[in-house]
C-alpha positions in Angstrom: 0.0 0.0 0.0 2.8 2.4 0.9 4.6 1.7 -2.4 1.4 2.4 -4.3 1.0 5.8 -2.6 4.6 6.7 -3.1 4.4 5.7 -6.8 1.1 7.7 -7.3 2.7 10.8 -5.6 5.8 10.5 -7.8 3.5 10.3 -10.9 1.4 13.3 -9.9 2.6 16.4 -11.5 -0.2 18.7 -10.7 -1.9 21.3 -12.8 0.5 24.3 -12.5 -1.0 26.2 -15.5 -4.5 25.8 -14.0 -3.3 27.1 -10.6 -1.5 30.0 -12.2 -4.7 30.9 -14.1 -6.8 30.8 -11.0 -4.4 32.9 -9.1 -4.2 35.5 -11.8 -8.0 35.6 -12.2 -8.4 36.0 -8.5 -5.9 38.8 -8.4 -7.6 40.5 -11.3 -11.0 40.2 -9.7 -9.7 41.7 -6.4 -8.1 44.6 -8.3 -11.4 45.3 -10.2 -13.5 45.1 -7.0 -11.0 47.3 -5.1 -11.1 49.8 -7.9 -14.8 50.0 -7.9 -15.5 49.8 -4.2 -12.4 51.5 -2.8 -13.6 55.1 -2.9 -17.0 54.1 -1.4 -15.4 52.1 1.4 -13.0 55.0 2.1 -15.9 57.4 2.4 -17.7 55.0 4.8 -14.6 54.7 6.9 -14.0 58.4 7.0 -17.6 59.0 8.0 -17.5 56.4 10.7 -14.2 57.9 12.1 -15.7 61.4 12.0 -18.6 60.1 14.1 -16.4 58.4 16.6 -14.0 61.4 17.0 -16.9 63.8 17.1 -16.0 66.2 14.3 
């Protein structure tokens, strides 16, 4: 059984291009969402801080 597992792990190469694509797509999605929601979130944060500080 251990030899079978060792052999299977040695044969397993993985799907590097697929993981690279997923990583790049995720990074792109985060960048787009950050670009769209960043100013709105910054405004909400500033408004909340102003209320806490009392200005």
